[in-house]
C-alpha positions in Angstrom: -52.7 25.1 -30.7 -53.1 22.2 -28.1 -56.8 21.2 -28.0 -58.8 22.4 -24.7 -60.2 19.8 -22.5 -63.9 20.3 -23.9 -62.7 19.6 -27.4 -64.6 16.7 -28.7 -62.0 15.6 -31.6 -64.2 14.3 -34.6 -62.3 13.1 -38.0 -64.3 14.1 -41.1 -64.1 10.4 -42.6 -65.9 9.2 -39.4 -68.9 7.0 -40.5 -72.4 6.9 -39.3 -73.5 3.6 -38.4 -77.0 4.8 -38.3 -76.8 5.9 -42.0 -75.4 2.8 -43.9 -71.9 3.5 -43.2 -72.2 6.8 -45.2 -69.7 9.9 -44.3 -71.0 12.3 -42.0 -70.5 16.0 -43.1 -67.8 17.9 -41.5 -69.1 18.2 -37.7 -67.9 21.8 -37.5 -68.7 23.6 -40.6 -72.3 24.4 -40.1 -72.2 28.0 -41.8 -74.0 28.1 -45.3 -71.7 30.5 -46.7 -68.2 29.1 -45.6 -66.7 29.3 -49.2 -67.6 33.2 -48.6 -65.7 33.1 -45.3 -62.7 31.1 -46.6 -62.5 33.8 -49.3 -62.5 36.5 -46.6 -59.7 34.8 -45.0 -57.6 34.4 -47.8 -57.9 38.2 -48.7 -57.3 39.1 -45.2 -54.3 37.0 -45.4 -53.1 38.8 -48.9 -53.2 42.2 -47.4 -51.4 41.3 -44.1 -48.6 39.9 -45.8 -48.6 43.1 -48.4 -45.7 45.1 -46.8 -44.1 47.1 -49.3 -41.8 48.6 -46.7 -40.3 45.3 -46.0 -37.9 45.0 -49.2 -36.5 48.6 -48.4 -36.3 48.3 -44.3 -32.5 47.9 -44.5 -31.5 50.9 -46.5 -34.0 53.1 -44.6 -32.5 52.1 -41.3 -29.0 52.9 -42.5 -29.6 55.8 -44.5 -32.8 57.7 -42.5 -32.2 56.4 -39.3 -28.5 56.3 -39.6 -28.1 52.9 -37.8 -24.5 51.3 -39.1 -25.1 48.0 -40.8 -23.4 45.9 -37.8 -25.2 47.8 -35.3 -28.4 46.3 -37.3 -26.9 42.8 -37.5 -26.2 42.3 -33.9 -28.5 44.8 -31.9 -31.5 44.9 -34.4 -32.5 41.6 -35.8 -32.1 39.5 -33.0 -34.7 41.3 -30.9 -37.4 40.0 -33.5 -36.1 36.6 -33.1 -35.8 36.7 -29.4 -39.4 38.2 -29.1 -40.6 35.5 -31.6 -39.3 32.6 -29.1 -40.4 34.2 -26.1 -44.0 34.9 -27.4 -44.8 31.7 -29.2 -46.1 29.1 -26.4 -47.9 32.0 -24.4 -49.7 33.1 -27.5 -50.6 29.4 -28.5 -51.9 28.8 -24.7 -53.8 31.9 -24.4 -55.5 31.5 -27.8 -56.3 27.5 -27.0 -57.3 27.7 -23.4 -58.2 31.2 -22.0 -59.5 33.9 -24.9 -59.9 32.2 -27.9 -58.8 32.8 -31.5 -59.9 36.2 -32.3 -58.1 38.6 -29.7 -55.0 37.0 -30.1 -55.2 37.5 -34.1 -56.4 41.0 -33.5 -53.2 41.6 -31.2 -51.2 40.3 -33.8 -52.5 42.8 -36.4 -52.3 45.7 -34.0 -48.5 44.7 -33.4 -47.8 44.9 -37.1 -49.4 48.2 -37.6 -47.6 49.3 -34.6 -44.4 48.2 -35.9 -44.2 49.8 -38.8 -45.5 53.2 -37.2 -42.4 53.0 -34.9 -40.0 52.1 -37.3 -41.1 55.6 -39.5 -42.3 58.0 -37.1 -39.8 57.6 -34.3 -35.9 57.6 -33.9 -33.1 55.8 -32.0 -32.2 52.3 -31.5 -34.4 51.8 -28.4 -37.3 52.3 -30.7 -36.3 50.1 -33.4 -35.6 47.4 -31.0 -39.0 47.7 -30.0 -40.8 47.7 -33.1 -38.8 44.2 -33.8 -40.4 42.9 -30.3 -43.5 43.7 -31.6 -42.6 41.9 -35.0 -42.0 38.9 -32.8 -45.2 39.4 -31.3 -47.0 39.4 -34.5 -45.0 36.4 -35.9 -45.8 34.3 -32.8 -49.6 34.2 -34.0 -49.0 32.7 -37.2 -50.1 29.0 -35.7 -53.2 30.9 -34.5 -53.9 32.1 -37.9 -53.3 29.0 -39.7 -55.2 27.1 -37.1 -58.4 29.4 -37.8 -58.2 28.2 -41.5 -59.0 24.5 -40.4 -61.9 25.5 -38.1 -63.5 27.1 -41.6 -63.4 24.2 -43.9 -64.2 20.7 -43.8 -61.2 18.4 -43.3 -60.8 17.0 -46.7 -59.7 20.3 -47.6 -57.0 20.7 -45.4 -54.0 20.0 -47.9 -55.8 22.5 -50.7 -56.7 25.1 -48.3 -52.9 24.7 -46.6 -51.4 25.1 -50.2 -53.9 28.4 -50.8 -52.5 29.9 -47.4 -49.1 29.6 -48.7 -49.8 31.2 -52.2 -51.7 33.9 -50.4 -48.5 34.8 -48.3 -46.1 34.2 -51.4 -48.4 36.4 -53.6 -48.3 39.3 -51.0 -44.7 39.4 -51.1 -44.4 38.9 -55.1 -46.9 42.1 -55.4 -44.9 43.9 -52.8 -41.7 43.6 -54.3 -43.0 44.6 -57.8 -44.7 47.9 -56.3 -42.5 48.6 -53.9 -39.4 48.8 -56.5 -41.4 50.9 -58.7 -42.4 53.3 -55.9 -38.9 53.6 -55.1 -37.6 54.9 -58.3 -41.0 57.2 -58.8 -42.2 58.5 -55.6 -40.7 62.0 -54.4 -41.1 60.5 -50.9 -40.9 56.8 -51.2 -40.1 56.0 -47.7 -43.1 57.8 -46.8 -45.4 55.9 -49.5 -44.1 52.4 -48.7 -44.6 52.8 -45.0 -47.9 54.4 -45.4 -48.9 51.7 -47.8 -47.8 48.9 -45.4 -50.1 50.3 -42.6 -52.9 50.9 -44.4 -52.7 47.1 -46.2 -52.2 45.8 -42.8 -55.0 47.7 -41.5 -57.2 46.7 -44.0 -56.4 42.9 -43.7 -57.2 43.4 -40.0 -60.8 44.9 -41.2 -61.5 42.1 -43.2 -60.7 39.8 -40.7 -63.0 41.3 -38.1 -65.8 41.2 -40.6 -65.0 37.5 -40.7 -65.2 37.4 -36.9 -68.6 39.3 -37.0 -70.0 36.5 -39.3 -69.0 34.0 -37.2 -70.4 35.3 -34.1 -73.6 35.6 -35.5 -73.6 31.7 -36.5 -74.3 29.9 -33.2 -73.2 26.8 -35.0 -69.9 28.1 -35.8 -66.4 25.9 -35.1 -65.5 29.4 -33.0 -67.7 28.3 -30.1 -66.4 26.8 -26.9 -67.2 23.2 -27.9 -65.6 23.4 -31.3 -63.3 21.0 -33.0 -59.6 22.2 -32.8 -57.5 21.7 -35.5 -54.5 20.3 -33.5 -54.7 17.0 -32.5 -54.9 14.9 -30.5 -56.1 16.3 -27.2 -53.7 17.1 -24.7 -54.6 17.5 -21.1 -51.4 17.8 -19.5 -47.9 18.7 -19.8 -46.9 14.7 -18.9 -49.1 13.7 -21.8 -47.4 16.2 -24.5 -43.8 15.1 -23.2 -45.2 11.5 -23.5 -46.1 11.9 -26.9 -43.1 13.6 -28.1 -40.9 10.8 -26.8 -42.7 8.4 -28.8 -42.5 10.8 -31.7 -38.3 11.1 -31.5 -37.5 8.2 -29.8 -39.4 5.4 -31.2 -38.1 6.5 -34.7 -34.1 7.9 -35.1 -35.5 8.7 -38.8 -37.9 11.5 -37.4 -35.2 12.9 -35.2 -32.7 12.9 -37.7 -34.8 14.9 -40.0 -36.5 16.9 -37.3 -32.8 18.1 -36.5 -32.4 19.2 -40.1 -35.9 21.1 -39.5 -34.6 22.9 -36.2 -31.1 24.0 -37.8 -31.9 24.8 -41.5 -35.0 26.4 -40.9 -33.3 28.5 -38.3 -30.7 29.2 -40.8 -33.3 30.4 -43.6 -35.0 32.8 -41.2 -31.6 34.5 -40.4 -30.9 34.8 -44.1 -34.4 36.1 -44.7 -33.9 38.3 -42.0 -30.4 39.7 -43.1 -30.0 39.3 -46.6 -31.1 42.8 -47.6 -28.4 44.1 -45.2 -25.6 42.2 -46.3 -26.5 42.8 -50.1 -26.5 46.6 -49.2 -22.8 46.7 -48.5 -22.5 45.1 -52.1 -24.1 48.1 -53.8 -26.8 50.5 -53.8 -30.2 48.8 -53.0 -31.9 49.7 -56.6 -33.8 46.5 -57.1 -34.7 45.3 -53.7 -38.2 45.0 -54.3 -37.5 42.6 -57.5 -35.4 40.8 -55.7 -38.0 40.3 -53.0 -40.7 39.4 -55.7 -38.3 37.0 -57.0 -37.7 35.4 -53.7 -41.8 34.8 -53.5 -42.1 33.8 -56.9 -39.0 30.9 -56.9 -40.0 30.0 -53.2 -43.4 29.0 -54.8 -41.7 27.0 -57.4 -39.5 25.2 -55.5 -42.4 23.9 -53.1 -44.4 23.3 -56.0 -42.0 21.4 -58.3 -40.8 19.3 -55.4 -44.6 18.7 -54.4 -45.2 17.7 -57.8 -42.7 15.0 -58.1 -44.1 12.9 -55.4 -42.4 9.7 -56.7 -38.8 11.0 -57.0 -39.0 12.8 -53.5 -40.3 9.7 -51.8 -36.9 7.9 -53.3 -34.5 10.7 -53.3 -35.3 12.8 -50.4 -32.0 12.4 -48.7 -30.2 13.6 -51.8 -32.3 16.5 -52.5 -31.8 17.7 -48.6 -28.0 17.0 -48.7 -27.4 18.6 -52.3 -29.5 21.7 -50.8 -27.4 21.7 -47.5 -24.2 21.8 -49.1 -24.8 24.1 -51.9 -26.5 26.5 -49.9 -23.7 26.1 -47.3 -20.8 26.9 -49.9 -23.1 29.7 -51.5 -23.3 31.7 -48.1 -19.5 31.8 -47.8 -18.5 32.4 -51.4 -21.2 35.4 -51.5 -18.9 37.5 -49.1 -15.5 36.6 -51.6 -17.3 37.7 -54.6 -19.0 40.6 -53.3 -21.4 41.1 -56.4 -24.5 42.8 -56.4 -26.0 40.7 -59.4 -24.3 37.4 -58.1 -25.4 38.1 -54.3 -29.1 38.6 -55.9 -28.6 35.0 -57.5 -27.6 33.4 -54.6 -30.2 34.7 -52.3 -32.8 33.5 -54.8 -31.5 30.0 -55.3 -31.0 29.8 -51.4 -34.8 30.1 -51.0 -35.7 28.2 -53.9 -33.6 25.3 -52.5 -34.8 25.7 -48.8 -38.6 25.3 -49.8 -37.6 22.3 -52.0 -36.0 20.8 -49.2 -38.5 21.5 -46.5 -41.1 20.0 -48.7 -38.5 16.5 -48.8 -37.7 16.6 -45.2 -41.4 17.2 -44.5 -42.7 14.4 -46.4 -40.2 11.9 -44.6 -41.3 13.1 -41.2 -45.2 13.1 -42.1 -45.0 9.5 -43.7 -43.4 8.0 -40.4 -45.7 9.3 -37.7 -49.2 8.8 -36.8 -51.6 11.4 -38.0 -52.5 12.2 -34.6 -48.9 13.4 -34.0 -48.3 15.6 -36.6 -49.4 18.7 -35.7 -47.8 18.4 -32.6 -44.5 17.3 -33.9 -44.5 20.2 -36.4 -45.2 22.5 -33.7 -42.3 21.5 -31.6 -40.2 21.3 -34.6 -40.8 25.1 -35.2 -40.7 26.2 -31.6 -37.4 24.0 -31.3 -36.0 25.7 -34.8 -36.8 28.8 -32.8 -34.8 28.3 -29.8 -31.9 26.9 -32.4 -32.4 30.5 -34.3 -32.2 32.5 -30.8 -29.0 30.6 -29.9 -27.1 31.5 -33.2 -27.7 35.0 -32.7 -27.0 35.1 -29.2 -23.5 33.5 -30.3 -22.9 35.9 -33.2 -23.6 38.9 -30.7 -21.4 37.3 -28.3 -18.4 37.3 -30.7 -19.8 40.3 -32.3 -19.9 39.1 -35.8 -20.7 41.5 -38.6 -23.2 40.8 -41.3 -20.7 39.0 -43.5 -19.4 36.9 -40.5 -22.7 35.7 -39.8 -23.2 34.5 -43.4 -19.7 32.7 -43.1 -20.9 31.1 -40.1 -24.3 30.0 -41.3 -22.7 28.4 -44.5 -20.6 26.3 -42.1 -23.5 25.7 -39.6 -25.5 24.3 -42.7 -22.4 22.1 -44.3 -21.7 20.5 -40.7 -25.4 19.9 -40.6 -24.8 18.3 -44.1 -22.0 16.3 -42.9 -24.2 14.8 -39.7 -27.2 13.7 -41.8 -25.0 12.4 -44.7 -23.1 10.2 -42.0 -26.2 9.2 -40.6 -27.5 7.9 -43.8 -24.7 6.0 -44.5 -24.2 4.3 -41.1 -27.9 3.4 -40.5 -29.7 0.7 -42.2 -33.1 2.8 -42.5 -31.6 6.6 -42.6 -35.1 7.9 -43.6 -36.7 6.0 -40.9 -39.3 4.7 -43.5 -42.1 2.4 -42.6 -45.5 1.9 -43.3 -47.6 4.6 -41.4 -48.3 3.9 -37.9 -52.1 3.2 -37.1 -53.4 6.1 -34.8 -55.2 3.5 -33.1 -51.9 2.3 -31.3 -51.2 5.8 -30.2 -51.4 6.4 -26.5 -50.0 8.6 -23.8 -49.7 9.1 -20.2 -52.1 11.6 -18.8 -51.5 13.6 -15.6 -52.3 10.8 -13.3 -49.5 8.7 -14.8 -52.0 6.2 -16.4 -51.7 5.6 -20.4 -54.9 6.9 -22.3 -55.7 6.0 -25.8 -56.2 9.1 -27.8 -59.2 10.2 -29.5 -59.6 9.8 -33.2 -57.6 13.0 -34.6 -58.3 15.4 -37.3 -55.3 16.0 -39.6 -53.4 19.4 -39.0 -50.8 21.5 -39.8 -49.0 24.1 -37.6 -48.4 26.9 -40.2 -45.2 28.9 -39.3 -44.0 29.8 -42.6 -42.2 33.1 -43.4 -44.6 36.0 -44.6 
């Protein structure tokens, strides 16, 4: 979310000189029932994340739609990646500069429901590919969804509410996994029940979001108005200013560039593994426990992020080792899984991979966040996620060109992570300051060239995070 020209950036910690230096209340949150609105937001997120059809999508496509595994690998899942990458920037620009958040979020919900409808009620590879384009369109609205959250709460609650948002997403995954596994064994028409429940759940989440919008519409002081504070800082009034800011981030701090390179590559691999692991495991045996696997992935992902987040001192001192250990172990296991070809071993490998991906993401983000000014964090995280999507698209395109099977893709992804580990390990050995760590840069020193070529000092920003996590 790039701030609009009308935005007035105000920090919650800003003091009021006319009030003896006391802190002002958050300038944007005026609604007396903002806690109730926050509860509605998380409830909507939970229902939108609850998609019982997801764990059994791969077997449904192979058994019911009769699409071969290799066709899914090269001509189904890539459309999801390409569409997300294609729609990401237009979605953000339309939400921030033209239509606002509400229409874009509603569009995302409609796309999710339509995707499920196409997959279940239509047939043929063309309709299946169209469903993945809709999936990508829905995924591209995730930054807008996360940005809406930061319009509802005071700035000092951003870290806590970010954690709650991730919890709502992962909780939906855990619940969907457990319930889908029970339904697959007990229902007489399991796929009909799974896809219908998904459509109902996402629609209900959309209705709750609409209720939230209606309440905000009646609040003339709401942060959803034209003059509202935007959650991503700083204000960017031109493309040249954005480029200038990103140059400051990546060129002035080699450490940030190095760990951003980890993000671009490793997160791309994680997303591809997330897309295709059910397809791969289906080649090892009957998909009897896909739901429980999905629930375990959600639970262990939360455990990985939580355990690393709580060990702040250890992470600060050993972040490079955590990330390198994760890269090498995951890379090796993604190759070994095709050699062992055991369903039980495959389950264990996939669960471990996502546990370590989350742990490494926390470690890498901690390095990035402490080495750049607060005013540039939102822009940097958004740029990293966009570049990661580009990397993901390139990997998908390469696999399609060489017509790799699903097993071949996992071998390639394992090699990519091993190569990434070698690059980062070598950089840590030869660089005197491998993490790029230094005292946090004062926001007052941050400036950028505006559209006229003059260097402009940025407004005091709000702290922000672009949310692009898996749901």
